[in-house]
C-alpha positions as CSV (number, residue, x, y, z in Angstrom):
1,M,72.9,13.8,143.8
2,L,76.0,12.2,145.0
3,V,76.8,10.1,148.2
4,I,80.4,9.4,149.0
5,R,80.7,6.8,151.9
6,G,83.0,4.7,153.7
7,G,86.4,7.0,153.6
8,K,88.0,8.9,156.3
9,V,86.8,12.5,156.2
10,Y,88.8,15.5,157.1
11,T,86.4,18.2,157.3
12,V,88.8,20.7,158.5
13,T,86.2,22.7,160.7
14,R,84.4,19.8,162.2
15,G,87.2,17.2,163.0
16,V,87.9,13.8,161.2
17,I,85.1,11.1,160.6
18,E,86.6,7.6,160.5
19,E,83.7,6.1,158.4
20,G,82.1,9.0,156.9
21,V,79.3,9.7,154.6
22,I,78.8,13.1,152.6
23,V,75.7,13.9,150.6
24,V,76.0,16.5,148.0
25,G,72.7,17.8,146.2
26,D,71.8,18.2,142.6
27,D,72.7,22.0,143.1
28,G,76.2,21.1,144.0
29,K,76.0,22.0,147.7
30,I,76.8,19.7,150.6
31,K,73.6,18.5,152.3
32,A,74.7,16.4,155.0
33,V,78.1,15.1,156.6
34,G,78.2,12.3,159.4
35,K,79.1,8.9,160.4
36,A,78.1,6.0,158.6
37,G,74.7,5.0,159.9
38,E,74.0,8.3,160.9
39,V,73.3,10.0,157.5
40,E,70.3,9.2,155.7
41,I,71.2,8.2,152.1
42,P,68.5,9.7,149.6
43,K,67.0,6.8,147.3
44,G,68.2,7.1,143.7
45,A,71.6,9.1,144.5
46,D,74.7,8.0,143.0
47,I,77.1,6.3,145.2
48,L,80.9,6.8,145.2
49,D,82.5,4.1,147.4
50,A,85.4,5.6,149.1
51,K,85.9,2.5,151.6
52,G,89.8,2.6,152.8
53,M,90.1,6.1,151.2
54,H,91.1,9.7,152.4
55,I,88.5,12.4,151.6
56,M,89.3,16.3,151.9
57,P,88.0,19.3,150.6
58,G,89.2,20.3,147.3
59,M,92.6,22.1,147.7
60,I,93.1,25.9,147.1
61,D,96.1,27.8,145.6
62,P,95.2,31.5,146.5
63,H,98.0,32.9,144.1
64,T,98.6,31.6,140.5
65,H,98.9,32.8,137.1
66,I,97.1,29.9,135.8
67,G,95.6,30.7,132.4
68,V,97.2,34.0,131.9
69,H,100.7,32.4,131.7
70,E,99.8,29.1,129.5
71,L,101.7,26.3,129.6
72,A,104.0,24.9,126.4
73,I,103.0,27.9,124.2
74,G,105.9,30.5,124.8
75,W,105.4,34.2,124.6
76,E,101.9,34.2,122.9
77,G,100.7,32.6,126.2
78,R,102.1,35.0,128.5
79,D,99.5,37.6,129.3
80,T,100.9,38.2,132.9
81,N,102.2,41.6,132.8
82,E,101.5,44.8,130.9
83,T,104.8,46.3,131.1
84,T,104.2,49.4,128.9
85,E,103.3,51.2,131.7
86,P,104.0,50.7,135.7
87,V,100.2,51.7,137.1
88,T,97.5,49.4,135.6
89,P,95.0,48.9,138.5
90,H,92.1,49.0,135.7
91,L,93.4,45.5,134.2
92,R,91.5,42.4,135.1
93,A,93.1,38.9,135.3
94,I,89.8,37.3,134.1
95,D,90.3,39.1,130.6
96,G,93.6,37.6,130.1
97,I,92.6,33.8,131.0
98,K,92.9,31.2,128.5
99,S,90.3,28.3,129.9
100,D,92.1,25.7,127.7
101,D,95.1,26.1,129.4
102,E,96.6,22.6,130.4
103,G,97.3,24.0,133.8
104,F,93.6,23.9,134.7
105,Y,93.5,20.0,134.3
106,E,96.9,19.7,135.9
107,A,95.3,21.3,138.7
108,L,92.0,19.5,139.0
109,S,93.8,15.9,138.5
110,H,95.9,16.7,141.3
111,G,93.1,17.8,143.7
112,V,93.4,21.5,143.5
113,T,89.7,22.8,142.8
114,T,89.8,26.4,143.2
115,V,92.7,29.0,142.1
116,G,93.1,32.7,142.8
117,V,94.5,34.1,139.4
118,L,96.5,37.5,139.6
119,P,98.5,39.5,137.4
120,G,102.1,39.5,137.5
121,S,104.7,41.7,139.7
122,A,106.2,43.8,137.0
123,N,104.1,47.0,138.1
124,P,103.9,48.7,141.4
125,I,99.8,48.5,140.6
126,G,99.3,45.6,138.5
127,G,95.6,45.0,138.3
128,L,92.5,42.9,139.7
129,G,92.6,39.2,140.7
130,V,90.0,36.7,140.2
131,A,88.8,33.2,142.0
132,M,88.1,30.3,139.7
133,K,87.3,26.9,139.9
134,T,89.5,24.7,137.9
135,Y,86.6,23.0,136.1
136,G,83.8,24.5,133.9
137,K,82.2,25.0,130.5
138,H,84.3,28.1,129.9
139,K,86.0,30.7,132.0
140,L,82.7,32.8,132.7
141,D,81.1,29.6,134.2
142,M,84.6,29.0,136.1
143,V,84.4,32.2,138.2
144,V,83.6,32.2,141.8
145,K,84.4,35.8,142.7
146,E,85.7,38.7,140.9
147,P,87.5,41.0,141.9
148,I,89.5,39.2,144.9
149,G,92.1,41.8,145.3
150,L,94.2,44.3,143.8
151,K,97.9,43.4,143.1
152,I,100.6,45.7,144.0
153,A,104.3,44.9,143.9
154,F,107.4,45.9,145.8
155,G,111.2,45.0,145.4
156,E,113.0,43.7,142.5
157,N,110.6,42.9,139.8
158,P,109.1,46.3,139.4
159,K,112.6,47.9,139.5
160,R,114.0,45.6,137.3
161,T,111.2,45.9,134.6
162,H,111.0,49.7,134.8
163,G,114.1,50.8,135.8
164,L,116.7,48.5,134.4
165,E,115.1,47.1,131.4
166,N,113.0,50.5,130.3
167,K,114.9,53.1,131.7
168,R,112.1,54.9,133.6
169,S,110.7,55.3,136.8
170,P,110.4,53.3,139.2
171,A,114.0,52.7,139.2
172,T,114.1,52.4,143.1
173,R,112.2,50.9,146.1
174,M,111.7,54.6,147.0
175,A,109.9,55.4,143.7
176,I,108.0,52.0,143.8
177,A,106.3,53.2,147.3
178,G,106.0,56.8,146.1
179,L,104.3,55.9,142.8
180,I,101.7,53.8,145.0
181,R,100.9,56.6,147.5
182,E,100.7,58.9,144.7
183,W,98.2,57.0,143.0
184,L,96.3,56.1,146.2
185,T,96.3,60.0,147.0
186,K,94.7,60.6,143.4
187,A,92.2,57.8,144.3
188,Q,91.2,59.6,147.7
189,N,90.7,63.0,145.8
190,Y,88.5,61.3,143.4
191,M,86.4,59.5,146.1
192,R,85.9,63.0,147.8
193,K,84.7,64.5,144.7
194,K,82.3,61.7,144.2
195,D,81.1,61.8,147.7
196,L,80.4,65.6,147.7
197,F,78.7,65.8,144.5
198,K,76.7,62.6,144.7
199,D,73.6,64.4,144.7
200,Q,74.6,66.9,141.7
201,P,75.5,64.4,138.8
202,E,76.9,67.2,136.6
203,K,79.6,68.1,139.0
204,L,80.9,64.5,139.2
205,P,84.2,63.8,138.1
206,D,84.4,61.8,134.8
207,K,84.7,58.2,135.4
208,D,88.3,57.1,135.4
209,L,88.8,53.2,135.6
210,R,92.3,53.3,137.0
211,L,90.9,55.2,140.1
212,E,87.6,53.3,140.3
213,A,89.8,50.3,140.8
214,L,91.9,51.9,143.5
215,E,88.4,53.0,145.1
216,L,87.5,49.3,145.7
217,L,90.6,49.0,147.7
218,L,90.3,52.3,149.6
219,R,86.6,51.4,150.5
220,R,87.8,48.0,151.8
221,K,85.8,46.3,149.2
222,I,88.9,44.2,148.3
223,P,92.2,43.6,149.8
224,A,95.8,44.6,148.3
225,R,97.5,41.4,147.2
226,A,101.1,42.5,148.0
227,H,104.0,41.0,146.3
228,A,106.9,41.2,148.9
229,H,109.7,39.0,149.5
230,L,112.1,40.7,151.6
231,A,111.3,41.7,155.3
232,D,111.9,45.5,154.6
233,D,109.5,45.5,151.5
234,I,106.6,43.6,153.6
235,L,107.2,46.3,156.2
236,T,106.8,48.9,153.4
237,A,103.7,47.4,152.2
238,I,102.2,47.0,155.6
239,S,103.1,50.7,156.5
240,I,101.4,52.0,153.4
241,A,98.1,49.8,154.1
242,E,98.1,51.6,157.6
243,E,98.6,54.9,156.2
244,F,95.5,54.6,153.5
245,G,93.5,52.2,155.8
246,F,93.0,49.2,153.3
247,D,93.2,45.5,154.1
248,I,96.4,43.7,153.0
249,V,97.5,40.0,152.1
250,L,101.0,39.1,151.8
251,D,101.9,37.4,148.9
252,H,105.1,35.2,148.7
253,S,106.2,36.3,152.4
254,T,109.6,35.0,151.7
255,E,111.2,36.7,154.8
256,S,108.0,36.8,156.8
257,H,109.8,34.3,159.4
258,R,111.9,37.3,160.2
259,I,108.9,39.4,161.6
260,P,106.1,37.1,162.3
261,E,105.1,39.1,165.6
262,V,104.4,42.0,163.2
263,L,101.9,40.2,161.2
264,A,100.4,38.3,164.1
265,S,99.8,41.5,165.9
266,R,97.9,43.3,162.7
267,N,96.0,40.0,161.8
268,I,97.5,40.0,158.3
269,P,97.3,36.8,156.4
270,A,100.5,35.3,154.7
271,V,100.6,33.5,151.3
272,V,103.9,31.7,151.3
273,G,105.8,30.3,148.5
274,P,106.7,28.9,146.1
275,L,108.9,26.6,148.1
276,L,110.6,24.6,145.3
277,T,112.6,27.0,143.1
278,A,116.0,27.6,143.4
279,K,117.2,31.1,144.9
280,Y,117.6,32.5,141.7
281,K,117.6,36.0,142.9
282,V,118.8,37.9,145.8
283,E,115.4,38.4,147.4
284,L,115.3,34.6,148.0
285,R,118.6,34.2,149.8
286,N,116.9,33.9,153.1
287,R,114.1,32.1,151.9
288,T,113.3,28.8,154.3
289,T,110.7,25.9,154.1
290,E,110.2,26.5,157.8
291,T,108.7,29.9,157.3
292,P,104.8,28.5,157.0
293,G,105.3,26.7,160.6
294,I,107.2,29.7,162.3
295,L,104.1,31.9,161.1
296,A,101.5,29.6,162.1
297,K,103.1,29.1,165.6
298,H,102.8,32.7,166.0
299,G,99.1,32.7,164.9
300,V,99.3,34.0,161.4
301,K,96.9,32.8,158.9
302,V,98.9,31.0,156.5
303,A,98.4,29.6,153.1
304,I,100.9,28.0,150.7
305,T,101.1,28.7,146.9
306,T,102.9,27.3,144.0
307,D,102.6,30.5,142.1
308,H,102.1,28.5,139.0
309,P,103.7,28.0,136.7
310,V,106.8,29.0,138.7
311,V,106.2,25.8,140.5
312,P,103.8,23.6,138.8
313,I,100.5,23.4,140.4
314,K,100.5,19.6,140.7
315,L,103.1,20.2,143.2
316,L,101.2,22.0,145.9
317,P,100.7,19.1,148.0
318,I,104.5,18.2,148.0
319,Q,105.2,22.0,149.1
320,V,102.9,21.1,151.8
321,A,104.7,18.0,152.6
322,I,107.8,19.7,152.9
323,A,106.4,22.5,155.1
324,I,105.0,19.7,157.5
325,R,108.5,18.2,157.7
326,D,110.1,21.5,158.6
327,G,107.5,22.3,161.5
328,L,104.2,22.9,160.3
329,S,101.5,20.9,162.1
330,F,99.3,18.5,159.8
331,E,96.1,20.5,161.2
332,D,97.8,23.9,160.1
333,A,98.9,22.3,156.7
334,L,95.3,21.1,155.9
335,K,94.0,24.5,156.7
336,A,96.9,26.2,154.6
337,V,95.4,24.7,151.5
338,T,91.4,24.8,152.3
339,I,89.9,27.1,154.7
340,N,92.7,29.5,155.2
341,A,93.2,30.0,151.4
342,A,89.4,30.4,151.1
343,D,89.1,32.9,153.7
344,I,92.2,35.0,151.8
345,L,90.0,34.7,148.7
346,G,86.9,36.0,150.7
347,L,85.2,32.7,150.2
348,A,85.2,30.8,153.3
349,D,81.6,30.7,153.4
350,R,81.4,28.5,150.2
351,L,84.8,26.7,150.2
352,G,87.6,25.2,152.5
353,S,85.8,22.8,154.4
354,I,83.3,19.8,154.3
355,E,80.2,20.9,156.0
356,P,76.4,21.5,154.9
357,G,75.9,24.5,152.8
358,K,79.2,24.5,151.1
359,D,80.1,23.9,147.7
360,G,80.8,20.1,146.8
361,D,84.3,20.6,146.1
362,I,86.0,17.4,147.4
363,I,88.8,15.2,146.7
364,V,89.2,11.5,147.4
365,L,92.9,10.2,148.0
366,N,94.6,6.6,148.1
367,A,96.5,7.7,151.1
368,P,96.6,10.4,153.9
369,P,96.8,13.9,152.7
370,F,100.4,15.2,151.9
371,Q,102.1,11.7,151.9
372,V,104.3,11.2,149.0
373,E,102.5,8.2,147.9
374,A,99.0,9.9,148.1
375,R,97.1,10.1,144.5
376,V,93.9,11.7,143.7
377,V,91.5,9.0,142.9
378,Y,88.6,11.3,142.4
379,T,88.1,15.1,142.0
380,I,84.6,16.3,142.8
381,I,83.5,20.0,141.8
382,N,79.9,21.3,142.6
383,G,79.0,18.0,143.2
384,K,80.1,16.4,139.9
385,I,83.2,13.9,139.6
386,V,85.1,15.7,137.1
387,Y,88.1,13.7,137.3
388,S,88.9,9.7,138.1
389,A,92.3,8.2,138.0
390,E,90.8,5.0,136.4
391,E,88.9,6.9,133.5
392,A,92.3,9.1,133.1
393,K,94.2,5.8,132.5
394,K,91.9,5.0,129.6
């Protein structure tokens, strides 16, 4: 059992506690949170003295390629995109993850305790994502939820990969949308046959892994995770989601500041970023670090991504700091990398805030969150101290 006491606690959902106490049980779950003197400290508990420090939930990046695009390895570490064909809904990011990727340590040592890992954006339909803790015995031990969504992609990346580089369809935005619709229609027909013959096994269609993955989407068991930068591509993604009746999360959302009311009126969340790259392609020409603030002010649920390794995951709090500078409130910034990101991953019941019953994923900082001088002193995952700045120096 672990007790963290003495610091300023940013619970996210229950306000700020100036001199807080957090009790985390042996099962890794938070048991109690409150002011010093109001929370009973169990006998025999390990005490972490956080006096003068700042305590918040572990940060969450809901869109990364950590583990499937390894650091410092080159082509062998790149399992992000299966570019031999454009429609691969049956592929699972977990199968390509290498848990010894140093990106995981980089994440936990900088306060990121959970990540969403997705296939890349080369294919119009790319595969299934997974949510993982950034610490564990092995990759299966790190999994929190799988699948978290089905990757679909619009715009330049599928056009370039298949049309320009491989001289095949899709070579246009029309073909990207058409291919997605075609396969969703195939999945609808597959589902109708399954439903029609559910009591006649001999008449059921042969199991099709691609269509099974799309069925998860169409039965609204998972959302689409839609890679889209341009406002027009965002609108295409939304149109297809409405046409086929599935849930959607917008990833990158670069020009979503141009159409915030569209997202707000439909309760569509946006994962914005990365914010620290150069405008290296035409789809980024209208990128602005004001986007998170604009969306939040319109009532859109906003999260922020590094798209690691596009931007190193350790720079997630720096991206948040820039968004705060450019209009995102501190409260919305805190939510963007905690409860909002957890909700986008379908994990708000377990992660994203400091309250009883949730996972004991907590970070202790030497300064207020998102200040440039703020460093992680301790990272706690499932109630265990998995990173200590002091120990890391040795």
